[in-house]
Backbone bond lengths (Angstrom), bond angles and torsions (degrees), N, CA, C in turn:
res aa  C-N    CA-C-N  psi(-1)  N-CA   C-N-CA  omega(-1)  CA-C   N-CA-C  phi
1 M - - - 1.456 - - 1.529 109.47 -
2 S 1.299 117.12 137.81 1.458 122.73 -177.72 1.522 111.43 -71.07
3 Q 1.327 115.35 141.23 1.460 120.28 174.59 1.519 111.45 -87.38
4 V 1.332 117.17 -3.78 1.457 121.26 178.42 1.521 108.01 -89.60
5 H 1.330 116.30 130.02 1.463 120.56 177.89 1.522 109.63 -148.00
6 L 1.329 114.83 161.47 1.463 119.88 177.87 1.513 108.48 -60.54
7 E 1.329 116.27 123.33 1.470 120.82 -179.85 1.513 110.39 -97.19
8 H 1.343 117.94 -46.27 1.453 120.34 178.59 1.521 110.76 -164.70
9 A 1.328 114.55 163.14 1.463 121.92 169.10 1.521 105.98 -124.57
10 L 1.327 117.25 126.47 1.467 122.63 -179.55 1.522 108.24 -94.65
11 L 1.331 116.11 115.74 1.454 122.72 -178.75 1.522 110.25 -113.58
12 D 1.332 117.05 131.23 1.462 120.76 168.41 1.522 107.48 -75.24
13 V 1.329 117.05 136.85 1.465 121.57 177.06 1.523 109.08 -134.95
14 A 1.330 116.67 152.58 1.461 121.25 179.99 1.522 111.82 -77.72
15 D 1.335 117.43 -30.49 1.458 121.67 -176.23 1.530 108.07 -149.27
16 V 1.327 117.32 108.48 1.460 121.12 -176.81 1.525 111.07 -59.51
17 G 1.317 118.11 -42.83 1.468 120.70 -179.66 1.516 112.23 -58.58
18 R 1.311 116.28 -45.51 1.466 120.89 178.46 1.531 110.33 -62.89
19 S 1.332 116.46 -43.59 1.464 120.26 179.72 1.526 111.29 -65.29
20 L 1.329 117.42 -40.42 1.464 120.02 177.86 1.521 111.45 -61.87
21 D 1.339 117.34 -41.67 1.466 120.43 177.15 1.522 110.70 -58.79
22 Y 1.317 116.20 -43.81 1.456 122.13 -178.96 1.534 110.86 -64.34
23 Y 1.338 116.24 -52.56 1.461 119.47 -177.31 1.524 112.08 -67.99
24 A 1.339 117.89 -31.22 1.467 120.71 177.01 1.529 110.95 -66.11
25 A 1.334 116.47 -33.89 1.473 119.50 176.27 1.532 110.33 -68.11
26 L 1.331 116.77 -38.70 1.462 121.03 179.54 1.524 112.38 -74.40
27 L 1.333 116.59 -37.46 1.461 122.99 -172.65 1.536 109.43 -128.37
28 P 1.341 117.63 71.20 1.473 120.53 -171.11 1.524 115.13 -64.71
29 D 1.335 118.29 -18.47 1.468 120.29 178.82 1.521 112.64 -85.08
30 W 1.324 116.81 -8.98 1.461 121.07 -179.71 1.522 110.11 -86.80
31 G 1.326 116.34 163.01 1.460 121.00 178.31 1.514 110.18 -155.36
32 I 1.326 115.61 -179.85 1.465 121.21 178.45 1.523 108.21 -74.99
33 R 1.321 115.88 122.23 1.471 122.01 179.61 1.520 111.65 -97.85
34 W 1.320 116.48 -24.05 1.466 122.52 179.93 1.522 106.80 -158.81
35 E 1.328 116.23 148.13 1.462 120.45 175.90 1.518 109.31 -144.89
36 G 1.329 116.03 140.46 1.451 121.52 178.96 1.518 109.94 -158.47
37 R 1.311 115.82 -159.84 1.461 122.26 -179.00 1.525 110.04 -125.65
38 T 1.325 115.50 146.77 1.463 121.16 174.73 1.522 108.63 -74.10
39 M 1.314 116.90 172.00 1.467 120.12 177.04 1.526 110.67 -61.28
40 E 1.330 116.62 -26.04 1.467 121.05 179.25 1.522 112.09 -87.55
41 G 1.336 117.26 0.11 1.459 121.32 177.65 1.515 114.70 91.04
42 E 1.320 118.07 4.62 1.456 121.24 179.28 1.521 110.43 -84.14
43 R 1.317 115.89 160.16 1.455 122.80 -177.86 1.534 111.11 -70.40
44 W 1.329 115.69 143.66 1.463 122.59 179.15 1.516 106.78 -142.30
45 V 1.323 118.21 125.78 1.464 121.05 -178.97 1.528 111.07 -132.26
46 H 1.320 114.67 153.32 1.452 122.52 169.13 1.523 105.76 -107.33
47 F 1.326 116.58 119.90 1.456 123.71 -175.83 1.516 108.36 -116.23
48 G 1.340 116.97 117.89 1.452 118.04 -176.52 1.509 113.37 -163.47
49 P 1.328 115.05 -172.49 1.454 120.16 -178.96 1.521 110.92 -69.86
50 P 1.340 116.30 156.85 1.459 119.38 178.15 1.523 110.70 -69.79
51 G 1.322 115.63 161.35 1.459 120.94 175.82 1.511 111.79 113.25
52 G 1.308 114.20 165.81 1.459 120.37 -179.67 1.509 111.76 -87.67
53 G 1.307 114.81 -169.01 1.450 120.33 179.17 1.516 111.83 75.61
54 Q 1.320 115.61 -151.77 1.451 120.64 -176.58 1.524 111.86 -124.71
55 P 1.341 117.49 54.42 1.460 115.46 173.17 1.531 108.46 -66.35
56 G 1.322 118.23 152.57 1.459 121.81 -178.05 1.520 112.37 -57.44
57 Y 1.330 116.48 145.19 1.453 121.91 179.86 1.523 109.69 -149.17
58 L 1.322 116.27 168.37 1.458 122.54 172.76 1.518 108.46 -100.34
59 S 1.313 116.54 130.10 1.451 122.28 174.02 1.529 105.90 -102.08
60 L 1.334 117.23 112.01 1.463 122.78 -175.98 1.522 108.95 -102.58
61 Y 1.316 115.90 115.36 1.464 124.16 -172.50 1.524 108.12 -112.56
62 E 1.330 116.33 111.13 1.466 120.23 -175.95 1.523 110.61 -73.71
63 L 1.309 114.95 130.37 1.465 121.99 179.83 1.524 107.00 -132.35
64 R 1.329 115.73 90.28 1.474 120.61 -178.08 1.523 110.38 -93.37
65 G 1.301 116.20 155.85 1.461 121.01 176.78 1.512 111.77 73.79
66 E 1.304 115.39 -154.63 1.461 121.87 -177.85 1.522 110.24 -74.33
67 P 1.327 117.17 136.41 1.463 118.64 176.36 1.514 110.88 -65.84
68 P 1.330 117.69 153.51 1.465 120.84 177.61 1.528 110.75 -57.81
69 A 1.313 116.70 155.25 1.462 121.67 179.47 1.525 110.20 -53.85
70 G 1.307 116.36 133.74 1.456 121.56 179.11 1.518 113.87 84.61
71 D 1.336 117.83 -9.65 1.458 121.42 179.30 1.525 108.69 -86.48
72 K 1.308 116.67 147.64 1.463 120.90 -178.26 1.521 112.45 -94.29
73 G 1.327 118.02 12.55 1.461 120.38 178.27 1.513 112.32 94.05
74 L 1.338 116.04 -156.70 1.451 121.69 -177.07 1.519 109.79 -67.29
75 R 1.329 115.47 133.67 1.457 120.29 -175.61 1.514 109.64 -165.60
76 I 1.319 115.26 176.60 1.461 119.89 167.44 1.522 105.71 -80.74
77 E 1.311 116.98 117.90 1.466 121.57 -178.63 1.527 111.08 -70.01
78 H 1.342 115.76 -54.77 1.463 120.42 177.20 1.516 109.47 -162.69
79 V 1.316 115.66 166.92 1.456 122.60 174.61 1.520 106.54 -115.07
80 G 1.325 116.33 128.77 1.462 121.31 -176.60 1.517 111.96 -107.83
81 F 1.336 115.38 140.34 1.455 122.48 177.41 1.520 109.09 -121.48
82 A 1.337 116.92 135.51 1.462 120.51 170.87 1.523 107.36 -73.98
83 H 1.324 116.91 138.13 1.473 121.40 -178.12 1.526 108.12 -141.86
84 P 1.337 117.85 139.44 1.467 119.34 -177.03 1.525 114.81 -73.01
85 D 1.349 119.10 -22.60 1.467 120.66 -175.86 1.529 109.69 -156.62
86 V 1.331 116.84 91.33 1.468 119.82 -176.13 1.530 112.04 -70.40
87 D 1.337 117.79 -28.70 1.467 119.26 176.77 1.527 110.25 -64.42
88 D 1.339 116.98 -41.36 1.456 121.25 176.94 1.534 110.50 -63.35
89 L 1.325 117.22 -40.26 1.467 121.67 177.87 1.526 110.47 -58.66
90 V 1.333 117.02 -47.59 1.468 121.45 -179.96 1.525 110.03 -61.94
91 A 1.315 117.14 -44.04 1.468 120.78 179.94 1.529 111.25 -64.15
92 R 1.323 116.60 -41.01 1.460 120.80 -179.14 1.520 111.43 -65.55
93 L 1.340 117.13 -37.44 1.466 121.23 -177.66 1.529 113.13 -81.17
94 G 1.325 117.88 -19.74 1.461 121.94 -176.89 1.509 114.95 -49.36
95 P 1.339 119.44 -51.26 1.464 120.23 -179.23 1.533 114.04 -60.75
96 S 1.330 117.23 -24.41 1.469 120.13 179.88 1.527 112.38 -81.90
97 G 1.338 116.04 -7.63 1.463 119.91 -178.99 1.517 113.69 88.42
98 I 1.314 118.02 0.20 1.472 120.85 177.89 1.524 107.46 -83.57
99 R 1.315 116.43 115.39 1.463 122.76 -176.18 1.533 110.09 -117.52
100 P 1.323 117.14 145.43 1.466 119.31 176.81 1.533 110.88 -69.63
101 S 1.323 114.98 149.07 1.462 120.14 175.93 1.525 110.82 -89.15
102 E 1.338 116.61 -21.01 1.468 120.47 -178.30 1.516 108.70 -160.39
103 R 1.345 115.30 149.79 1.467 122.41 173.90 1.518 108.08 -132.88
104 V 1.343 116.54 136.95 1.466 121.85 -179.51 1.524 108.28 -137.17
105 D 1.331 116.63 134.14 1.454 121.73 176.50 1.524 106.88 -136.94
106 D 1.346 116.65 112.03 1.467 120.21 -178.53 1.525 112.37 -104.13
107 G 1.335 117.01 10.94 1.457 121.22 -179.49 1.520 113.00 91.32
108 K 1.327 117.94 -25.00 1.462 122.54 176.48 1.525 111.12 -101.59
109 Y 1.331 114.37 -38.91 1.462 121.18 -178.88 1.518 109.63 -134.74
110 R 1.312 115.79 144.06 1.461 122.03 171.76 1.522 105.47 -110.39
111 R 1.336 116.25 127.09 1.457 121.29 -177.15 1.519 110.18 -123.97
112 V 1.323 115.16 143.10 1.449 120.94 174.51 1.527 106.92 -134.85
113 Y 1.339 115.73 138.07 1.461 121.97 -175.55 1.522 110.40 -117.25
114 F 1.327 115.28 141.24 1.458 122.93 176.32 1.521 108.16 -131.29
115 S 1.313 117.21 155.63 1.465 122.06 170.96 1.517 107.48 -112.14
116 D 1.346 115.90 129.93 1.460 119.01 178.70 1.528 109.45 -76.13
117 P 1.333 119.14 175.12 1.467 120.75 -176.72 1.526 115.01 -58.90
118 D 1.352 116.95 -21.18 1.464 120.41 178.44 1.521 113.27 -98.93
119 G 1.337 116.81 6.40 1.456 120.77 177.12 1.515 115.24 90.29
120 H 1.343 119.13 4.92 1.462 120.84 176.74 1.523 108.83 -74.51
121 E 1.315 115.35 132.76 1.462 119.24 -179.42 1.527 110.31 -86.60
122 L 1.331 115.22 133.86 1.455 123.03 177.21 1.517 108.17 -119.49
123 E 1.328 116.26 133.12 1.465 122.29 179.59 1.528 108.27 -115.15
124 F 1.327 116.41 132.36 1.463 121.54 174.28 1.525 107.16 -113.08
125 V 1.339 116.32 125.05 1.458 123.37 -170.85 1.529 109.52 -116.74
126 Q 1.331 115.78 126.54 1.458 121.61 175.42 1.517 107.95 -113.96
127 R 1.317 116.30 122.44 1.450 120.21 175.82 1.512 108.78 -78.41
128 L 1.333 117.19 128.68 1.463 121.96 -177.38 1.525 110.72 -97.75
129 G 1.323 115.64 153.15 1.472 121.47 175.39 1.451 112.62 60.15
């Protein structure tokens, strides 16, 4: 069985409260797992099933007003997958010419991002320690 699984989908939303009401009606056993603020000061929540670890969740990112320059507005930002070893993934894909667009390591998580042939961003997340 694969250790890679859907970790999260990051969705831009116009109003986090409205979106939470909607998703809570659809998924009544889910709840807020984390809450914070965007760099612009807007609300950002992780909404998902109870429990620890990395079960899949929705990351709802509030984007009010005009989208930033060059942004296409509300959209699916990226789809994230939990992965046991992102460095191994990058090394394995190297010979095929598939290269990451970004790498981030904050000491808790190691993340690597790729763009698929249609421009959809994919994030692979490795929990550290």
